[in-house]
C-alpha positions as CSV (number, residue, x, y, z in Angstrom):
1,X,22.2,-77.7,-40.7
2,X,23.6,-75.7,-37.8
3,X,23.3,-71.9,-37.6
4,X,27.0,-71.5,-38.0
5,X,27.0,-73.5,-41.2
6,X,24.1,-71.5,-42.4
7,X,25.8,-68.2,-41.7
8,X,29.0,-69.5,-43.4
9,X,27.0,-70.4,-46.5
10,X,25.3,-67.0,-46.4
11,X,28.7,-65.3,-46.3
12,X,30.1,-67.3,-49.2
13,X,27.0,-66.7,-51.2
14,X,27.3,-63.0,-50.6
15,X,31.0,-63.2,-51.7
16,X,30.0,-65.0,-54.9
17,X,27.2,-62.5,-55.7
18,X,29.6,-59.6,-54.9
19,X,32.3,-61.1,-57.2
20,X,29.9,-61.3,-60.1
21,X,28.6,-57.8,-59.4
22,X,32.2,-56.5,-59.6
23,X,32.8,-58.5,-62.7
24,X,29.8,-56.9,-64.4
25,X,30.8,-53.4,-63.3
26,X,27.8,-52.8,-61.1
27,X,28.0,-49.3,-59.5
28,X,30.0,-49.3,-56.2
29,X,27.2,-47.8,-54.2
30,X,25.0,-50.9,-54.9
31,X,27.5,-53.6,-54.3
32,X,26.4,-54.2,-50.7
33,X,22.8,-54.8,-52.0
34,X,24.0,-57.3,-54.5
35,X,25.8,-59.2,-51.8
36,X,22.7,-59.1,-49.6
37,X,20.6,-60.5,-52.5
38,X,23.0,-63.5,-52.9
39,X,23.0,-64.2,-49.2
40,X,19.2,-63.9,-48.9
41,X,18.3,-66.1,-51.8
42,X,20.8,-68.8,-51.0
43,X,19.9,-68.8,-47.3
44,X,16.2,-69.0,-47.9
45,X,16.8,-72.0,-50.3
46,X,19.0,-73.7,-47.7
47,X,16.5,-73.3,-45.0
48,X,13.7,-74.6,-47.2
49,X,15.8,-77.6,-48.2
50,X,16.4,-78.4,-44.6
51,X,12.7,-78.3,-44.0
52,X,12.2,-81.0,-46.6
53,X,11.3,-79.1,-49.8
54,X,12.7,-80.2,-53.1
55,X,15.6,-78.3,-54.6
56,X,13.4,-77.1,-57.4
57,X,10.7,-75.6,-55.2
58,X,13.3,-74.2,-52.7
59,X,15.1,-72.5,-55.6
60,X,11.9,-71.1,-57.0
61,X,11.1,-69.6,-53.6
62,X,14.6,-68.2,-53.2
63,X,14.6,-66.7,-56.7
64,X,11.2,-65.2,-56.1
65,X,12.5,-63.5,-53.0
66,X,15.4,-62.2,-55.1
67,X,13.0,-60.9,-57.7
68,X,10.8,-59.0,-55.2
69,X,13.8,-57.7,-53.2
70,X,15.5,-56.7,-56.5
71,X,12.4,-54.8,-57.6
72,X,12.4,-52.9,-54.2
73,X,16.1,-52.1,-54.4
74,X,15.8,-51.0,-58.1
75,X,13.1,-48.4,-57.0
76,X,15.2,-47.2,-54.1
77,X,18.4,-46.8,-56.2
78,X,16.6,-45.7,-59.4
79,X,18.4,-48.5,-61.4
80,X,17.4,-51.4,-63.5
81,X,16.2,-54.5,-61.6
82,X,18.8,-56.8,-63.3
83,X,21.6,-54.9,-61.5
84,X,20.4,-56.6,-58.3
85,X,18.8,-59.8,-59.4
86,X,21.4,-61.3,-61.7
87,X,24.3,-61.2,-59.2
88,X,21.9,-62.3,-56.5
89,X,20.8,-65.4,-58.4
90,X,24.4,-66.6,-59.2
91,X,24.7,-68.6,-55.9
92,X,21.5,-70.5,-56.9
93,X,22.8,-71.7,-60.3
94,X,22.8,-75.6,-60.3
95,X,26.5,-76.1,-61.1
96,X,26.7,-79.5,-59.5
97,X,23.8,-81.0,-61.4
98,X,25.0,-79.6,-64.7
99,X,28.5,-80.9,-64.0
100,X,27.2,-84.4,-63.2
101,X,25.1,-84.3,-66.4
102,X,28.1,-83.6,-68.5
103,X,30.3,-86.2,-66.8
104,X,27.5,-88.7,-67.3
105,X,27.3,-87.9,-71.0
106,X,31.1,-88.2,-71.3
107,X,31.1,-91.6,-69.5
108,X,28.5,-92.9,-72.0
109,X,31.2,-92.8,-74.7
110,X,33.6,-94.9,-72.6
111,X,31.5,-97.5,-70.9
112,X,30.4,-101.0,-72.0
113,X,26.7,-101.7,-72.8
114,X,25.8,-103.0,-69.3
115,X,26.7,-99.8,-67.5
116,X,25.1,-97.5,-70.1
117,X,21.5,-97.7,-68.7
118,X,22.5,-96.7,-65.2
119,X,24.8,-93.9,-66.5
120,X,22.1,-92.7,-68.9
121,X,19.5,-92.7,-66.2
122,X,21.7,-90.6,-63.8
123,X,22.7,-88.2,-66.6
124,X,19.1,-87.7,-67.6
125,X,17.9,-87.2,-64.1
126,X,20.7,-84.6,-63.4
127,X,19.9,-82.9,-66.7
128,X,16.2,-82.6,-65.9
129,X,17.0,-81.3,-62.4
130,X,19.3,-78.7,-64.0
131,X,16.6,-77.6,-66.4
132,X,14.0,-77.4,-63.7
133,X,16.2,-75.4,-61.4
134,X,17.1,-73.0,-64.2
135,X,13.4,-72.6,-65.0
136,X,12.7,-71.9,-61.4
137,X,15.4,-69.2,-61.3
138,X,13.9,-67.6,-64.4
139,X,10.3,-67.7,-63.2
140,X,11.2,-66.5,-59.7
141,X,13.2,-63.5,-60.9
142,X,10.6,-62.6,-63.5
143,X,7.6,-63.0,-61.0
144,X,7.4,-59.4,-59.9
145,X,7.5,-58.0,-63.4
146,X,4.9,-60.6,-64.6
147,X,2.6,-60.0,-61.6
148,X,2.8,-56.2,-61.2
149,X,3.8,-54.7,-64.5
150,X,1.5,-52.0,-65.6
151,X,0.5,-52.4,-69.2
152,X,0.4,-49.3,-71.4
153,X,-2.3,-49.1,-74.1
154,X,-1.0,-50.0,-77.5
155,X,-3.0,-47.1,-79.1
């Protein structure tokens, strides 16, 4: 992947994160940070994919970066972490795999028996990838809270 393609992807990821931030009425003074989160997470994932990592592991790394950066920005702006992490994670959502899963399931209703095994295999593979990527997103975003949350005594 060329640097110009990477910068273009970072730009469009920032636009996607910014769009969702606006959609969810994020305060105006934090919109730039939401855009930065989207660009950072997606760019990190793209670089790791080009280095040969699987999409699941690359997404986990990008989401973890979003989680930690979101925790820092939340402290700086005195706002909840989700204001930064949710819009930042939007570009990492596995839309293509989910779409291919649904198309495969729909094709199963219209195919003959010989094609069913191949279509079922593809749909299952895409479904599993979708689930693993979504789990990586959740784990990465939650990582700072899970690792560094101070527990208050119950008593």
